[in-house]
PDB file with one MODEL, atoms N, CA, C and O in Angstrom:
MODEL        1
ATOM      1  N   UNK A   1       0.811  -1.133  -0.031  1.00  0.00           N
ATOM      2  CA  UNK A   1       0.014  -0.037  -0.010  1.00  0.00           C
ATOM      3  C   UNK A   1       0.846   1.283   0.055  1.00  0.00           C
ATOM      4  O   UNK A   1       1.737   1.425   0.893  1.00  0.00           O
ATOM      5  N   UNK A   2       0.523   2.248  -0.864  1.00  0.00           N
ATOM      6  CA  UNK A   2       1.312   3.457  -0.909  1.00  0.00           C
ATOM      7  C   UNK A   2       0.817   4.440   0.072  1.00  0.00           C
ATOM      8  O   UNK A   2      -0.327   4.435   0.528  1.00  0.00           O
ATOM      9  N   UNK A   3       1.800   5.335   0.388  1.00  0.00           N
ATOM     10  CA  UNK A   3       1.405   6.466   1.272  1.00  0.00           C
ATOM     11  C   UNK A   3       1.510   7.755   0.469  1.00  0.00           C
ATOM     12  O   UNK A   3       2.463   7.989  -0.274  1.00  0.00           O
ATOM     13  N   UNK A   4       0.460   8.596   0.662  1.00  0.00           N
ATOM     14  CA  UNK A   4       0.436   9.878  -0.123  1.00  0.00           C
ATOM     15  C   UNK A   4       0.537  11.032   0.850  1.00  0.00           C
ATOM     16  O   UNK A   4       0.147  10.996   2.017  1.00  0.00           O
ATOM     17  N   UNK A   5       1.106  12.065   0.240  1.00  0.00           N
ATOM     18  CA  UNK A   5       1.148  13.394   0.933  1.00  0.00           C
ATOM     19  C   UNK A   5       0.258  14.406   0.197  1.00  0.00           C
ATOM     20  O   UNK A   5       0.209  14.417  -1.033  1.00  0.00           O
ATOM     21  N   UNK A   6      -0.426  15.231   0.942  1.00  0.00           N
ATOM     22  CA  UNK A   6      -1.192  16.283   0.296  1.00  0.00           C
ATOM     23  C   UNK A   6      -0.560  17.636   0.640  1.00  0.00           C
ATOM     24  O   UNK A   6      -0.282  17.932   1.802  1.00  0.00           O
ATOM     25  N   UNK A   7      -0.347  18.422  -0.370  1.00  0.00           N
ATOM     26  CA  UNK A   7       0.204  19.756  -0.272  1.00  0.00           C
ATOM     27  C   UNK A   7      -0.757  20.798  -0.865  1.00  0.00           C
ATOM     28  O   UNK A   7      -1.187  20.656  -2.009  1.00  0.00           O
ATOM     29  N   UNK A   8      -1.090  21.822  -0.109  1.00  0.00           N
ATOM     30  CA  UNK A   8      -1.912  22.906  -0.601  1.00  0.00           C
ATOM     31  C   UNK A   8      -1.166  24.071  -1.173  1.00  0.00           C
ATOM     32  O   UNK A   8      -0.264  24.599  -0.523  1.00  0.00           O
ATOM     33  N   UNK A   9      -1.509  24.497  -2.379  1.00  0.00           N
ATOM     34  CA  UNK A   9      -0.719  25.675  -2.910  1.00  0.00           C
ATOM     35  C   UNK A   9      -1.717  26.675  -3.566  1.00  0.00           C
ATOM     36  O   UNK A   9      -2.836  26.310  -3.927  1.00  0.00           O
ATOM     37  N   UNK A  10      -1.287  27.890  -3.698  1.00  0.00           N
ATOM     38  CA  UNK A  10      -2.077  28.958  -4.410  1.00  0.00           C
ATOM     39  C   UNK A  10      -1.245  29.509  -5.494  1.00  0.00           C
ATOM     40  O   UNK A  10      -0.049  29.702  -5.278  1.00  0.00           O
ATOM     41  N   UNK A  11      -1.762  29.778  -6.631  1.00  0.00           N
ATOM     42  CA  UNK A  11      -1.134  30.303  -7.797  1.00  0.00           C
ATOM     43  C   UNK A  11      -2.021  31.321  -8.410  1.00  0.00           C
ATOM     44  O   UNK A  11      -3.201  31.438  -8.078  1.00  0.00           O
ATOM     45  N   UNK A  12      -1.407  32.104  -9.366  1.00  0.00           N
ATOM     46  CA  UNK A  12      -2.079  33.112 -10.100  1.00  0.00           C
ATOM     47  C   UNK A  12      -1.541  33.382 -11.488  1.00  0.00           C
ATOM     48  O   UNK A  12      -0.350  33.229 -11.761  1.00  0.00           O
ATOM     49  N   UNK A  13      -2.438  33.782 -12.344  1.00  0.00           N
ATOM     50  CA  UNK A  13      -2.066  34.141 -13.721  1.00  0.00           C
ATOM     51  C   UNK A  13      -2.877  35.268 -14.249  1.00  0.00           C
ATOM     52  O   UNK A  13      -4.026  35.463 -13.853  1.00  0.00           O
ATOM     53  N   UNK A  14      -2.297  36.006 -15.131  1.00  0.00           N
ATOM     54  CA  UNK A  14      -3.016  37.130 -15.817  1.00  0.00           C
ATOM     55  C   UNK A  14      -3.686  36.638 -17.047  1.00  0.00           C
ATOM     56  O   UNK A  14      -4.390  37.409 -17.699  1.00  0.00           O
ATOM     57  N   UNK A  15      -3.514  35.409 -17.402  1.00  0.00           N
ATOM     58  CA  UNK A  15      -4.041  34.850 -18.691  1.00  0.00           C
ATOM     59  C   UNK A  15      -5.327  34.081 -18.481  1.00  0.00           C
ATOM     60  O   UNK A  15      -6.330  34.452 -19.090  1.00  0.00           O
ATOM     61  N   UNK A  16      -5.380  32.971 -17.614  1.00  0.00           N
ATOM     62  CA  UNK A  16      -6.501  32.085 -17.538  1.00  0.00           C
ATOM     63  C   UNK A  16      -6.336  31.276 -16.243  1.00  0.00           C
ATOM     64  O   UNK A  16      -5.287  31.287 -15.597  1.00  0.00           O
ATOM     65  N   UNK A  17      -7.406  30.587 -15.903  1.00  0.00           N
ATOM     66  CA  UNK A  17      -7.365  29.566 -14.787  1.00  0.00           C
ATOM     67  C   UNK A  17      -6.422  28.420 -15.226  1.00  0.00           C
ATOM     68  O   UNK A  17      -5.589  27.973 -14.438  1.00  0.00           O
ATOM     69  N   UNK A  18      -6.554  27.951 -16.470  1.00  0.00           N
ATOM     70  CA  UNK A  18      -5.702  26.889 -16.961  1.00  0.00           C
ATOM     71  C   UNK A  18      -4.226  27.196 -16.788  1.00  0.00           C
ATOM     72  O   UNK A  18      -3.435  26.375 -16.325  1.00  0.00           O
ATOM     73  N   UNK A  19      -3.880  28.462 -17.196  1.00  0.00           N
ATOM     74  CA  UNK A  19      -2.445  28.863 -17.073  1.00  0.00           C
ATOM     75  C   UNK A  19      -2.051  28.991 -15.578  1.00  0.00           C
ATOM     76  O   UNK A  19      -0.894  28.704 -15.271  1.00  0.00           O
ATOM     77  N   UNK A  20      -2.925  29.399 -14.626  1.00  0.00           N
ATOM     78  CA  UNK A  20      -2.565  29.440 -13.202  1.00  0.00           C
ATOM     79  C   UNK A  20      -2.343  28.003 -12.728  1.00  0.00           C
ATOM     80  O   UNK A  20      -1.406  27.737 -11.975  1.00  0.00           O
ATOM     81  N   UNK A  21      -3.216  27.056 -13.172  1.00  0.00           N
ATOM     82  CA  UNK A  21      -3.078  25.613 -12.682  1.00  0.00           C
ATOM     83  C   UNK A  21      -1.757  25.132 -13.173  1.00  0.00           C
ATOM     84  O   UNK A  21      -1.029  24.511 -12.399  1.00  0.00           O
ATOM     85  N   UNK A  22      -1.392  25.369 -14.396  1.00  0.00           N
ATOM     86  CA  UNK A  22      -0.106  24.853 -15.011  1.00  0.00           C
ATOM     87  C   UNK A  22       1.091  25.464 -14.359  1.00  0.00           C
ATOM     88  O   UNK A  22       2.099  24.790 -14.145  1.00  0.00           O
ATOM     89  N   UNK A  23       1.003  26.698 -14.046  1.00  0.00           N
ATOM     90  CA  UNK A  23       2.139  27.405 -13.406  1.00  0.00           C
ATOM     91  C   UNK A  23       2.347  26.782 -12.060  1.00  0.00           C
ATOM     92  O   UNK A  23       3.485  26.471 -11.707  1.00  0.00           O
ATOM     93  N   UNK A  24       1.279  26.579 -11.269  1.00  0.00           N
ATOM     94  CA  UNK A  24       1.330  25.922 -10.004  1.00  0.00           C
ATOM     95  C   UNK A  24       1.976  24.571 -10.026  1.00  0.00           C
ATOM     96  O   UNK A  24       2.837  24.263  -9.201  1.00  0.00           O
ATOM     97  N   UNK A  25       1.543  23.732 -11.011  1.00  0.00           N
ATOM     98  CA  UNK A  25       2.111  22.435 -11.137  1.00  0.00           C
ATOM     99  C   UNK A  25       3.612  22.514 -11.538  1.00  0.00           C
ATOM    100  O   UNK A  25       4.411  21.738 -11.013  1.00  0.00           O
ATOM    101  N   UNK A  26       3.986  23.369 -12.390  1.00  0.00           N
ATOM    102  CA  UNK A  26       5.348  23.490 -12.807  1.00  0.00           C
ATOM    103  C   UNK A  26       6.210  23.850 -11.578  1.00  0.00           C
ATOM    104  O   UNK A  26       7.258  23.238 -11.375  1.00  0.00           O
ATOM    105  N   UNK A  27       5.782  24.847 -10.744  1.00  0.00           N
ATOM    106  CA  UNK A  27       6.467  25.195  -9.570  1.00  0.00           C
ATOM    107  C   UNK A  27       6.563  24.027  -8.571  1.00  0.00           C
ATOM    108  O   UNK A  27       7.628  23.733  -8.027  1.00  0.00           O
ATOM    109  N   UNK A  28       5.417  23.379  -8.355  1.00  0.00           N
ATOM    110  CA  UNK A  28       5.409  22.203  -7.450  1.00  0.00           C
ATOM    111  C   UNK A  28       6.265  21.137  -7.852  1.00  0.00           C
ATOM    112  O   UNK A  28       6.903  20.521  -6.998  1.00  0.00           O
ATOM    113  N   UNK A  29       6.353  20.827  -9.186  1.00  0.00           N
ATOM    114  CA  UNK A  29       7.160  19.736  -9.648  1.00  0.00           C
ATOM    115  C   UNK A  29       8.706  19.998  -9.300  1.00  0.00           C
ATOM    116  O   UNK A  29       9.480  19.042  -9.248  1.00  0.00           O
ATOM    117  N   UNK A  30       9.107  21.208  -9.082  1.00  0.00           N
ATOM    118  CA  UNK A  30      10.488  21.422  -8.708  1.00  0.00           C
ATOM    119  C   UNK A  30      10.878  21.011  -7.289  1.00  0.00           C
ATOM    120  O   UNK A  30      12.055  20.844  -6.969  1.00  0.00           O
ATOM    121  N   UNK A  31       9.831  20.852  -6.432  1.00  0.00           N
ATOM    122  CA  UNK A  31      10.159  20.428  -5.014  1.00  0.00           C
ATOM    123  C   UNK A  31       9.494  19.122  -4.634  1.00  0.00           C
ATOM    124  O   UNK A  31      10.011  18.387  -3.793  1.00  0.00           O
ATOM    125  N   UNK A  32       8.298  18.804  -5.271  1.00  0.00           N
ATOM    126  CA  UNK A  32       7.630  17.530  -5.019  1.00  0.00           C
ATOM    127  C   UNK A  32       7.910  16.498  -6.067  1.00  0.00           C
ATOM    128  O   UNK A  32       8.147  16.815  -7.233  1.00  0.00           O
ATOM    129  N   UNK A  33       7.880  15.225  -5.631  1.00  0.00           N
ATOM    130  CA  UNK A  33       8.106  14.164  -6.658  1.00  0.00           C
ATOM    131  C   UNK A  33       6.871  13.399  -6.774  1.00  0.00           C
ATOM    132  O   UNK A  33       6.118  13.344  -5.803  1.00  0.00           O
ATOM    133  N   UNK A  34       6.588  12.804  -7.862  1.00  0.00           N
ATOM    134  CA  UNK A  34       5.517  11.873  -8.217  1.00  0.00           C
ATOM    135  C   UNK A  34       4.137  12.466  -7.859  1.00  0.00           C
ATOM    136  O   UNK A  34       3.351  11.844  -7.144  1.00  0.00           O
ATOM    137  N   UNK A  35       3.872  13.631  -8.350  1.00  0.00           N
ATOM    138  CA  UNK A  35       2.502  14.272  -8.173  1.00  0.00           C
ATOM    139  C   UNK A  35       1.605  13.418  -9.042  1.00  0.00           C
ATOM    140  O   UNK A  35       1.860  13.225 -10.231  1.00  0.00           O
ATOM    141  N   UNK A  36       0.530  12.900  -8.416  1.00  0.00           N
ATOM    142  CA  UNK A  36      -0.396  12.035  -9.134  1.00  0.00           C
ATOM    143  C   UNK A  36      -1.755  12.678  -9.266  1.00  0.00           C
ATOM    144  O   UNK A  36      -2.583  12.155 -10.012  1.00  0.00           O
ATOM    145  N   UNK A  37      -2.049  13.797  -8.581  1.00  0.00           N
ATOM    146  CA  UNK A  37      -3.419  14.298  -8.723  1.00  0.00           C
ATOM    147  C   UNK A  37      -3.442  15.723  -8.222  1.00  0.00           C
ATOM    148  O   UNK A  37      -2.572  16.140  -7.457  1.00  0.00           O
ATOM    149  N   UNK A  38      -4.434  16.460  -8.654  1.00  0.00           N
ATOM    150  CA  UNK A  38      -4.613  17.837  -8.193  1.00  0.00           C
ATOM    151  C   UNK A  38      -6.095  18.076  -8.112  1.00  0.00           C
ATOM    152  O   UNK A  38      -6.864  17.755  -9.018  1.00  0.00           O
ATOM    153  N   UNK A  39      -6.483  18.679  -6.938  1.00  0.00           N
ATOM    154  CA  UNK A  39      -7.870  19.097  -6.749  1.00  0.00           C
ATOM    155  C   UNK A  39      -7.930  20.592  -6.701  1.00  0.00           C
ATOM    156  O   UNK A  39      -7.362  21.219  -5.807  1.00  0.00           O
ATOM    157  N   UNK A  40      -8.638  21.187  -7.690  1.00  0.00           N
ATOM    158  CA  UNK A  40      -8.705  22.642  -7.666  1.00  0.00           C
ATOM    159  C   UNK A  40      -9.877  22.949  -6.654  1.00  0.00           C
ATOM    160  O   UNK A  40     -11.052  22.692  -6.917  1.00  0.00           O
ATOM    161  N   UNK A  41      -9.495  23.462  -5.595  1.00  0.00           N
ATOM    162  CA  UNK A  41     -10.349  23.757  -4.410  1.00  0.00           C
ATOM    163  C   UNK A  41     -11.129  25.040  -4.601  1.00  0.00           C
ATOM    164  O   UNK A  41     -12.321  25.092  -4.296  1.00  0.00           O
ATOM    165  N   UNK A  42     -10.481  26.066  -5.096  1.00  0.00           N
ATOM    166  CA  UNK A  42     -11.063  27.378  -5.159  1.00  0.00           C
ATOM    167  C   UNK A  42     -10.594  28.096  -6.387  1.00  0.00           C
ATOM    168  O   UNK A  42      -9.426  27.980  -6.759  1.00  0.00           O
ATOM    169  N   UNK A  43     -11.460  28.832  -7.027  1.00  0.00           N
ATOM    170  CA  UNK A  43     -11.124  29.665  -8.168  1.00  0.00           C
ATOM    171  C   UNK A  43     -11.633  31.068  -7.941  1.00  0.00           C
ATOM    172  O   UNK A  43     -12.780  31.233  -7.527  1.00  0.00           O
ATOM    173  N   UNK A  44     -10.808  32.119  -8.201  1.00  0.00           N
ATOM    174  CA  UNK A  44     -11.152  33.427  -7.870  1.00  0.00           C
ATOM    175  C   UNK A  44     -10.598  34.334  -8.968  1.00  0.00           C
ATOM    176  O   UNK A  44      -9.575  34.001  -9.567  1.00  0.00           O
ATOM    177  N   UNK A  45     -11.260  35.505  -9.260  1.00  0.00           N
ATOM    178  CA  UNK A  45     -10.679  36.470 -10.167  1.00  0.00           C
ATOM    179  C   UNK A  45     -10.510  37.816  -9.422  1.00  0.00           C
ATOM    180  O   UNK A  45     -11.304  38.140  -8.539  1.00  0.00           O
ATOM    181  N   UNK A  46      -9.510  38.561  -9.771  1.00  0.00           N
ATOM    182  CA  UNK A  46      -9.317  39.968  -9.224  1.00  0.00           C
ATOM    183  C   UNK A  46      -9.783  40.830 -10.333  1.00  0.00           C
ATOM    184  O   UNK A  46      -9.347  40.689 -11.475  1.00  0.00           O
ATOM    185  N   UNK A  47     -10.655  41.711 -10.014  1.00  0.00           N
ATOM    186  CA  UNK A  47     -11.314  42.646 -10.990  1.00  0.00           C
ATOM    187  C   UNK A  47     -10.899  44.105 -10.692  1.00  0.00           C
ATOM    188  O   UNK A  47     -10.976  44.604  -9.569  1.00  0.00           O
ATOM    189  N   UNK A  48     -10.450  44.750 -11.802  1.00  0.00           N
ATOM    190  CA  UNK A  48     -10.060  46.156 -11.648  1.00  0.00           C
ATOM    191  C   UNK A  48     -10.709  46.945 -12.845  1.00  0.00           C
ATOM    192  O   UNK A  48     -10.488  46.544 -13.988  1.00  0.00           O
ATOM    193  N   UNK A  49     -11.429  47.952 -12.651  1.00  0.00           N
ATOM    194  CA  UNK A  49     -12.024  48.776 -13.659  1.00  0.00           C
ATOM    195  C   UNK A  49     -13.097  47.908 -14.501  1.00  0.00           C
ATOM    196  O   UNK A  49     -13.302  48.131 -15.695  1.00  0.00           O
ATOM    197  N   UNK A  50     -13.707  46.981 -13.834  1.00  0.00           N
ATOM    198  CA  UNK A  50     -14.695  46.177 -14.437  1.00  0.00           C
ATOM    199  C   UNK A  50     -14.145  45.074 -15.345  1.00  0.00           C
ATOM    200  O   UNK A  50     -14.910  44.452 -16.081  1.00  0.00           O
ATOM    201  N   UNK A  51     -12.862  44.825 -15.307  1.00  0.00           N
ATOM    202  CA  UNK A  51     -12.260  43.754 -16.106  1.00  0.00           C
ATOM    203  C   UNK A  51     -11.371  42.849 -15.220  1.00  0.00           C
ATOM    204  O   UNK A  51     -10.777  43.277 -14.231  1.00  0.00           O
ATOM    205  N   UNK A  52     -11.322  41.528 -15.662  1.00  0.00           N
ATOM    206  CA  UNK A  52     -10.471  40.598 -14.967  1.00  0.00           C
ATOM    207  C   UNK A  52      -9.037  40.930 -15.145  1.00  0.00           C
ATOM    208  O   UNK A  52      -8.536  41.065 -16.261  1.00  0.00           O
ATOM    209  N   UNK A  53      -8.348  41.068 -13.980  1.00  0.00           N
ATOM    210  CA  UNK A  53      -6.928  41.384 -14.024  1.00  0.00           C
ATOM    211  C   UNK A  53      -6.016  40.162 -13.761  1.00  0.00           C
ATOM    212  O   UNK A  53      -4.914  40.014 -14.288  1.00  0.00           O
ATOM    213  N   UNK A  54      -6.605  39.281 -12.868  1.00  0.00           N
ATOM    214  CA  UNK A  54      -5.796  38.083 -12.539  1.00  0.00           C
ATOM    215  C   UNK A  54      -6.728  36.932 -12.125  1.00  0.00           C
ATOM    216  O   UNK A  54      -7.754  37.143 -11.478  1.00  0.00           O
ATOM    217  N   UNK A  55      -6.342  35.724 -12.512  1.00  0.00           N
ATOM    218  CA  UNK A  55      -7.007  34.533 -12.154  1.00  0.00           C
ATOM    219  C   UNK A  55      -6.182  33.770 -11.081  1.00  0.00           C
ATOM    220  O   UNK A  55      -4.967  33.606 -11.188  1.00  0.00           O
ATOM    221  N   UNK A  56      -6.915  33.321 -10.054  1.00  0.00           N
ATOM    222  CA  UNK A  56      -6.227  32.690  -8.947  1.00  0.00           C
ATOM    223  C   UNK A  56      -6.939  31.409  -8.582  1.00  0.00           C
ATOM    224  O   UNK A  56      -8.163  31.281  -8.609  1.00  0.00           O
ATOM    225  N   UNK A  57      -6.060  30.456  -8.235  1.00  0.00           N
ATOM    226  CA  UNK A  57      -6.594  29.142  -7.840  1.00  0.00           C
ATOM    227  C   UNK A  57      -5.827  28.576  -6.588  1.00  0.00           C
ATOM    228  O   UNK A  57      -4.625  28.775  -6.412  1.00  0.00           O
ATOM    229  N   UNK A  58      -6.597  27.882  -5.765  1.00  0.00           N
ATOM    230  CA  UNK A  58      -6.068  27.218  -4.672  1.00  0.00           C
ATOM    231  C   UNK A  58      -6.216  25.731  -4.959  1.00  0.00           C
ATOM    232  O   UNK A  58      -7.318  25.281  -5.272  1.00  0.00           O
ATOM    233  N   UNK A  59      -5.164  24.969  -4.864  1.00  0.00           N
ATOM    234  CA  UNK A  59      -5.202  23.550  -5.169  1.00  0.00           C
ATOM    235  C   UNK A  59      -4.537  22.708  -4.115  1.00  0.00           C
ATOM    236  O   UNK A  59      -3.619  23.155  -3.426  1.00  0.00           O
ATOM    237  N   UNK A  60      -5.012  21.471  -3.994  1.00  0.00           N
ATOM    238  CA  UNK A  60      -4.372  20.394  -3.203  1.00  0.00           C
ATOM    239  C   UNK A  60      -3.817  19.429  -4.153  1.00  0.00           C
ATOM    240  O   UNK A  60      -4.513  18.921  -5.032  1.00  0.00           O
ATOM    241  N   UNK A  61      -2.532  19.160  -3.987  1.00  0.00           N
ATOM    242  CA  UNK A  61      -1.764  18.246  -4.828  1.00  0.00           C
ATOM    243  C   UNK A  61      -1.450  16.961  -4.038  1.00  0.00           C
ATOM    244  O   UNK A  61      -1.043  17.026  -2.878  1.00  0.00           O
ATOM    245  N   UNK A  62      -1.638  15.830  -4.659  1.00  0.00           N
ATOM    246  CA  UNK A  62      -1.401  14.548  -4.060  1.00  0.00           C
ATOM    247  C   UNK A  62      -0.096  13.987  -4.589  1.00  0.00           C
ATOM    248  O   UNK A  62       0.044  13.939  -5.811  1.00  0.00           O
ATOM    249  N   UNK A  63       0.818  13.583  -3.838  1.00  0.00           N
ATOM    250  CA  UNK A  63       2.070  13.003  -4.336  1.00  0.00           C
ATOM    251  C   UNK A  63       2.415  11.722  -3.525  1.00  0.00           C
ATOM    252  O   UNK A  63       2.104  11.638  -2.337  1.00  0.00           O
ATOM    253  N   UNK A  64       3.039  10.763  -4.161  1.00  0.00           N
ATOM    254  CA  UNK A  64       3.382   9.534  -3.386  1.00  0.00           C
ATOM    255  C   UNK A  64       4.650   9.779  -2.555  1.00  0.00           C
ATOM    256  O   UNK A  64       5.630  10.370  -3.009  1.00  0.00           O
ATOM    257  N   UNK A  65       4.576   9.310  -1.365  1.00  0.00           N
ATOM    258  CA  UNK A  65       5.739   9.294  -0.440  1.00  0.00           C
ATOM    259  C   UNK A  65       6.533   8.063  -0.654  1.00  0.00           C
ATOM    260  O   UNK A  65       6.037   6.936  -0.633  1.00  0.00           O
ATOM    261  N   UNK A  66       7.890   8.341  -0.878  1.00  0.00           N
ATOM    262  CA  UNK A  66       8.810   7.190  -1.129  1.00  0.00           C
ATOM    263  C   UNK A  66       9.208   6.548   0.140  1.00  0.00           C
ATOM    264  O   UNK A  66       9.966   5.578   0.130  1.00  0.00           O
TER     265      UNK A  66
ENDMDL
END
């Protein structure tokens, strides 16, 4: 039976939610090994002047513990 670790991260992008998720995964891959899943827990936008300025996501990442 494998053991998993869950790490919560927050990331942001000025382009899209998809870009914010990918940026978060890219950064997490530099310190975590064997990421097997991601749960996007929250999605939020920052609005200025009636326009979306930033997309933010909070995610929980699951990785296998060696």
